[in-house]
C-alpha positions in Angstrom: 29.3 41.2 -10.3 26.9 42.6 -12.9 23.8 44.6 -12.0 21.7 41.6 -12.9 23.7 39.3 -10.6 23.4 41.8 -7.7 19.6 42.0 -8.0 19.3 38.2 -8.2 21.6 37.6 -5.2 19.9 40.2 -3.0 16.4 38.9 -3.7 17.3 35.2 -3.3 19.0 36.0 0.0 15.8 37.6 1.2 13.9 34.4 0.1 16.4 32.2 1.9 16.2 34.2 5.1 12.4 33.8 5.0 12.9 30.1 4.9 15.6 29.6 7.5 15.0 32.2 10.2 12.2 32.1 12.8 9.3 34.4 12.0 9.3 35.6 15.7 11.4 35.0 18.8 11.0 31.5 20.0 9.4 30.3 16.8 10.7 27.2 15.0 12.6 27.4 11.8 10.8 26.2 8.7 13.5 23.8 7.5 13.9 20.5 9.4 17.7 20.4 9.4 20.5 21.4 11.8 21.2 25.1 12.3 24.8 24.9 11.1 23.5 23.6 7.8 21.2 26.5 7.5 24.0 29.0 7.7 25.6 27.8 4.5 23.8 29.3 1.5 25.4 26.6 -0.7 23.2 24.0 1.0 20.1 26.0 0.0 20.8 26.9 -3.7 23.1 24.1 -4.9 20.6 21.2 -4.7 18.2 23.2 -7.0 20.8 23.7 -9.6 21.9 20.1 -9.4 18.3 18.9 -10.1 18.0 21.3 -13.1 21.5 20.3 -14.4 20.5 16.7 -14.6 17.2 17.4 -16.4 17.6 17.4 -20.2 14.2 19.0 -21.2 12.7 22.4 -20.7 12.6 23.5 -17.1 9.6 25.8 -17.1 6.1 24.6 -18.2 4.7 26.7 -21.1 2.4 26.1 -24.0 4.0 28.9 -26.0 6.0 28.3 -29.2 8.7 30.2 -31.1 5.9 32.2 -32.7 4.3 33.4 -29.4 6.9 33.1 -26.7 5.8 34.1 -23.2 8.1 34.6 -20.2 8.4 30.9 -19.6 9.3 30.2 -23.2 12.1 32.8 -23.2 13.4 31.5 -19.9 13.7 27.9 -21.3 15.5 29.2 -24.4 18.0 31.4 -22.5 18.5 28.9 -19.6 19.3 26.0 -22.0 22.2 28.1 -23.4 23.4 29.3 -20.0 23.5 25.8 -18.4 26.8 24.7 -20.1 28.6 27.8 -18.6 28.0 26.3 -15.2 30.1 23.2 -16.0 33.1 23.4 -13.7 32.0 26.8 -12.4 30.3 26.6 -9.0 29.6 30.3 -8.8 27.5 30.2 -12.0 25.8 27.0 -10.9 24.8 28.6 -7.6 23.5 31.7 -9.4 21.3 29.5 -11.5 20.1 27.8 -8.3 19.3 31.3 -6.9 17.2 32.0 -10.1 15.3 28.7 -9.7 14.5 29.5 -6.1 12.9 32.7 -7.1 10.8 31.4 -9.9 9.3 28.1 -8.7 7.6 26.7 -5.6 9.9 24.7 -3.2 9.6 22.0 -0.6 11.9 20.1 1.8 12.4 16.3 1.7 14.0 14.3 4.5 14.9 15.5 8.0 18.0 16.2 10.0 21.3 16.0 8.2 19.7 14.3 5.2 17.1 17.1 4.6 17.4 19.0 1.4 15.5 21.6 -0.6 13.8 20.5 -3.8 11.0 21.7 -6.1 7.4 21.3 -5.1 6.5 19.5 -8.4 8.2 17.5 -11.2 9.7 19.0 -14.3 8.6 20.9 -16.2 7.7 23.4 -13.4 4.9 25.9 -13.3 5.9 29.5 -12.4 5.1 30.2 -8.7 2.2 32.5 -8.0 4.6 34.9 -6.3 6.6 35.2 -9.5 3.5 35.9 -11.5 3.0 38.8 -9.1 6.4 40.1 -9.9 5.8 39.9 -13.7 2.7 42.0 -13.3 3.9 44.5 -10.6 7.7 44.8 -11.1 8.6 43.3 -14.5 11.8 45.4 -14.7 13.1 44.1 -11.5 13.7 40.3 -10.9 12.0 39.0 -14.1 14.2 41.2 -16.3 17.3 40.6 -14.2 16.9 36.8 -14.6 16.5 36.8 -18.4 19.2 39.5 -18.7 21.7 37.4 -16.7 20.9 34.2 -18.6 21.3 36.0 -21.9 24.7 37.5 -20.8 26.2 34.2 -20.0 24.5 32.1 -22.7 24.9 34.3 -25.8 27.6 36.2 -27.6 27.6 38.6 -30.5 28.2 36.8 -33.8 31.5 37.2 -35.6 31.2 37.6 -39.3 33.0 37.3 -42.6 32.1 38.0 -46.2 29.7 35.5 -47.7 32.0 35.0 -50.7 34.8 33.7 -48.4 32.6 30.8 -47.2 29.8 29.8 -49.6 30.4 28.1 -52.9 30.1 29.8 -56.3 28.3 26.8 -57.7 25.3 24.7 -56.6 27.0 22.6 -53.9 25.1 19.4 -54.4 26.5 16.0 -53.3 28.5 13.9 -55.8 26.0 11.0 -55.7 24.1 12.7 -58.5 25.2 13.8 -62.0 26.7 17.3 -61.7 28.6 18.0 -64.9 27.9 21.7 -65.2 29.2 24.3 -62.8 26.8 27.2 -62.6 28.5 30.5 -61.7 27.5 34.1 -61.8 29.1 36.0 -64.7 30.9 38.4 -62.4 31.3 36.4 -59.2 28.8 38.7 -57.5 27.0 36.1 -55.5 27.4 32.6 -53.9 24.9 29.9 -53.2 23.5 28.7 -49.8 20.5 26.6 -48.7 17.9 27.1 -46.0 15.0 25.1 -44.7 11.6 26.6 -44.0 8.3 25.0 -43.0 6.1 28.0 -43.8 3.7 27.7 -46.7 4.9 29.0 -50.0 2.5 32.0 -50.2 3.7 33.2 -46.8 7.3 32.9 -47.8 6.7 34.8 -51.1 5.0 37.5 -49.1 7.6 37.8 -46.3 10.8 36.5 -47.7 13.1 35.2 -45.0 13.7 38.2 -42.8 14.9 37.2 -39.4 12.0 37.1 -36.9 13.5 39.8 -34.7 12.9 42.3 -37.5 9.2 41.4 -37.9 7.1 43.9 -35.8 4.3 41.4 -35.3 6.6 38.7 -34.1 8.3 41.0 -31.5 4.9 42.0 -30.2 3.6 38.4 -30.1 6.7 37.2 -28.3 6.9 39.9 -25.7 10.2 41.5 -26.9 8.6 44.9 -26.2 7.6 43.9 -22.6 9.4 45.5 -19.7 10.8 42.1 -18.5 12.6 41.4 -21.8 16.3 42.4 -22.0 16.2 43.0 -25.7 14.2 46.2 -25.5 16.9 48.2 -23.7 18.6 51.2 -25.2 21.1 49.2 -27.2 18.3 47.2 -28.9 20.0 43.8 -28.8 17.4 42.4 -31.2 19.0 44.5 -34.0 22.3 42.5 -33.7 23.2 38.9 -34.7 23.9 36.5 -31.8 25.4 33.1 -31.3 24.1 30.6 -28.7 27.2 29.8 -26.6 25.8 26.6 -25.0 24.8 25.0 -28.4 27.6 26.7 -30.3 25.1 27.6 -33.0 23.1 30.5 -34.4 20.4 32.3 -32.4 17.0 31.3 -33.7 15.6 34.8 -34.0 18.3 37.4 -35.0 19.6 35.7 -38.1 18.8 33.2 -40.8 20.8 30.0 -40.9 22.2 29.0 -44.3 23.8 25.6 -45.1 26.7 25.3 -47.5 25.2 22.1 -49.0 21.7 21.1 -49.8 21.6 17.8 -47.9 22.4 19.2 -44.5 19.8 22.0 -44.9 17.0 19.3 -44.9 17.5 19.0 -41.2 16.3 22.6 -40.7 14.2 23.8 -39.1 15.2 21.3 -36.3 12.4 19.0 -35.2 11.8 19.0 -31.4 8.6 17.5 -30.0 8.7 19.8 -26.9 8.2 22.8 -29.2 4.8 21.2 -30.0 3.9 20.1 -26.4 6.2 19.3 -23.5 4.2 16.0 -22.9 5.4 14.5 -26.1 8.1 12.3 -24.7 9.5 8.9 -25.8 8.8 7.1 -29.1 5.4 7.8 -30.7 4.5 4.1 -30.4 3.9 4.8 -26.7 1.6 7.8 -27.2 -2.1 7.7 -26.8 -4.7 9.2 -29.0 -4.8 12.5 -27.0 -1.1 13.1 -27.5 -1.2 12.1 -31.2 -4.0 14.6 -31.8 -1.6 17.4 -30.9 0.4 16.6 -34.1 -2.2 17.4 -36.7 -2.2 21.2 -36.3 1.6 21.2 -36.8 1.3 19.1 -39.9 3.1 16.2 -38.4 1.9 12.6 -39.2 2.4 9.2 -37.7 3.2 6.6 -40.3 4.5 3.0 -40.4 7.8 2.2 -42.2 10.2 -0.6 -42.3 13.5 -0.2 -40.5 16.2 -1.6 -42.8 18.7 -1.6 -40.0 16.5 -3.9 -38.0 15.8 -6.5 -40.6 12.8 -4.7 -42.1 10.9 -4.5 -38.8 7.8 -2.3 -39.0 8.0 0.9 -36.9 5.8 3.9 -36.2 7.6 7.1 -36.9 6.8 10.8 -37.1 6.9 12.4 -40.5 6.7 16.0 -41.7 7.6 18.1 -44.7 9.7 21.1 -45.2 11.0 23.1 -48.2 14.7 23.8 -48.8 15.4 27.0 -50.7 18.4 27.5 -52.9 19.5 31.1 -52.4 21.9 33.4 -54.1 23.7 35.6 -51.5 25.6 38.7 -52.4 29.3 37.9 -52.0 29.9 41.0 -50.0 27.1 40.2 -47.5 28.1 39.7 -43.8 27.9 36.0 -43.0 28.2 34.6 -39.5 31.2 32.4 -38.7 29.0 29.6 -37.3 31.3 27.1 -39.0 34.1 28.0 -36.5 32.0 27.2 -33.4 31.6 23.4 -33.7 32.5 22.6 -37.3 28.9 22.8 -38.4 28.7 23.2 -42.2 26.6 26.3 -42.0 26.6 30.0 -41.6 23.9 32.7 -41.4 22.9 36.1 -42.7 20.6 38.6 -41.2 17.9 38.4 -43.9 17.2 36.6 -47.2 15.2 38.6 -49.6 12.6 37.1 -52.0 14.7 38.0 -55.0 17.6 36.0 -53.5 15.5 32.8 -53.3 15.9 30.9 -56.5 14.1 27.6 -56.1 12.3 25.5 -53.6 12.9 21.7 -53.0 10.1 20.0 -51.0 11.4 17.1 -48.9 9.6 14.6 -46.6 11.3 13.8 -43.3 11.0 10.6 -41.3 12.2 11.2 -37.7 14.2 8.7 -35.7 12.6 8.4 -32.2 14.5 9.3 -29.0 16.5 6.7 -27.2 14.6 6.8 -23.9 10.9 7.0 -22.7 11.5 10.3 -21.0 13.4 12.0 -23.8 11.8 14.3 -26.4 12.3 14.0 -30.1 15.2 16.3 -30.9 17.0 16.1 -34.2 20.3 17.3 -32.6 20.5 14.4 -30.2 20.4 11.3 -32.3 22.6 10.3 -35.2 21.4 9.8 -37.9 18.3 11.8 -36.9 16.1 11.4 -40.0 15.6 9.8 -43.4 14.9 12.2 -46.2 13.0 11.8 -49.5 13.0 14.5 -52.1 9.5 15.0 -53.4 9.4 17.9 -55.9 11.0 21.3 -56.8 10.0 24.6 -58.5 11.1 28.1 -59.1 10.2 30.6 -56.4 9.6 33.2 -59.2 9.4 32.5 -62.9 12.3 30.8 -64.7 12.9 34.0 -66.7 13.0 36.2 -63.6 15.4 33.8 -61.9 17.7 33.8 -65.0 17.6 37.6 -65.1 18.6 37.8 -61.4 21.4 35.4 -61.9 22.6 37.0 -65.1 23.1 33.6 -66.8 22.2 32.3 -70.2 19.2 30.2 -71.3 21.4 27.1 -71.3 22.7 28.0 -67.9 19.2 28.2 -66.3 18.2 25.0 -68.0 21.3 23.3 -66.5 20.3 24.6 -63.0 16.8 23.2 -63.5 18.2 19.8 -64.6 20.4 19.6 -61.5 17.4 20.3 -59.3 15.2 17.8 -61.1 18.0 15.3 -60.5 17.3 15.5 -56.8 13.7 14.4 -57.0 13.2 10.8 -55.7 16.6 10.8 -53.9 16.7 9.3 -50.4 19.3 9.6 -47.7 19.9 10.0 -44.0 21.2 13.0 -42.2 22.0 14.2 -38.7 22.5 17.8 -37.5 25.8 17.9 -39.3 26.4 14.8 -41.4 25.1 13.4 -44.7 24.7 9.6 -45.2 24.0 8.0 -48.6 22.3 4.9 -46.9 18.9 5.2 -45.3 17.5 3.8 -42.1 13.9 3.6 -43.2 12.3 2.2 -46.4 10.2 5.2 -47.2 9.0 3.8 -50.5 6.6 1.6 -48.6 4.9 3.8 -46.0 1.9 2.2 -44.4 -1.1 3.4 -42.4 -1.2 3.5 -38.6 -3.8 1.7 -36.4 -5.2 4.3 -33.9 -4.2 3.5 -30.3 -7.0 2.3 -28.0 -5.2 3.0 -24.7 -4.2 6.5 -23.5 -1.1 6.4 -21.3 -1.2 8.3 -18.0 1.7 10.4 -19.1 -0.8 12.6 -21.0 -2.1 14.3 -17.8 -2.6 18.0 -18.6 -0.9 20.5 -16.3 -2.8 23.8 -15.7 -1.8 26.4 -18.3 -0.7 29.7 -16.9 0.8 32.2 -19.4 2.5 35.3 -18.3 1.1 38.7 -18.9 2.1 40.4 -22.2 
């Protein structure tokens, strides 16, 4: 048992004893169920894990994003990757139940032999006041142990290979467009990859594509330097590259994902409505004006398009834009072996420097809604997940600077430009891993949206309580 597990077990046993033992001789126990049931710790913690196991969304309520994560945001991120480890492993599931008992308010439903422990409110759950006290007074104890344990079972250090062994030596564009000229470096010193980025171009030119963990301001804004965060230990875990075991994918913050082909990279960054606000559930057609107003600051629009797979039926969909960057990566760079985890056609490197970024391709994305009214938009959970239209492209630096960095001829740089121009106006569907030549939506005839007149009750605001930084 790890140090983190020992701390969690000891504290959760204290909590359980406070629930099931009389406060004084002759006093009644707090739980309305038989004494023999109280003696079994499985009956206390397992129901909590079972509830969390069945819930698909974020467990903890938070208004933070990947740019200003608080404790609840980190918990959601680590917990999501730890959950799959509990499949078929009752000990891990019970440990997750112990964690939940320490973080959130509880109540009992039923009586007698049907009584069971549950959460005091519906998901997503607000942190209990007692846990906020721990964050402020003893952040290195239970709060750090919880995140440390979840990280231990939900993540693993990335395995790597040389970039030249995976990425292509030419611009790997799909065969549905003219591609008669193979563009290669004169000495085979670099290979090509693609990455999506929603930041504005001036910011990208200023910062390049360093992984967020290396940005001092990001680590400060996201609490990595706080006592409760397991990455600020002596081994400085934020300096390594990590895989998410549950998702079998790259960590968001310690590396930069790179796709082998342009089309798949259009799915990145992934679109998830709960990263905007956890109340954004179900298709946008059911959202009131208050929920739709949350989209504007994130540059997400509601538009009307025709669904070609439903006989041209008009549908409201969410639309946003991103840029895909064609990048030249040194062949000897370390590249993550993400492609071995789940056959995703992608890898990752620690950083992408500005001089490595050759050209940007702006694409507009039309997102397919979730299947159920309680599901969030999540581009990893529907297939295909979006329709893409290529809008424009341009050099990140000047054409001459790009040609010089590639070491190619004038005719060579013109051939690259022609191939990128060939993309403009192309439309296709993609999922997290797959490219489709056909499209779900007719995005050449996008129409306006009539503002909703009724606000659904699902938009009730929960109180916002962010943890101390």
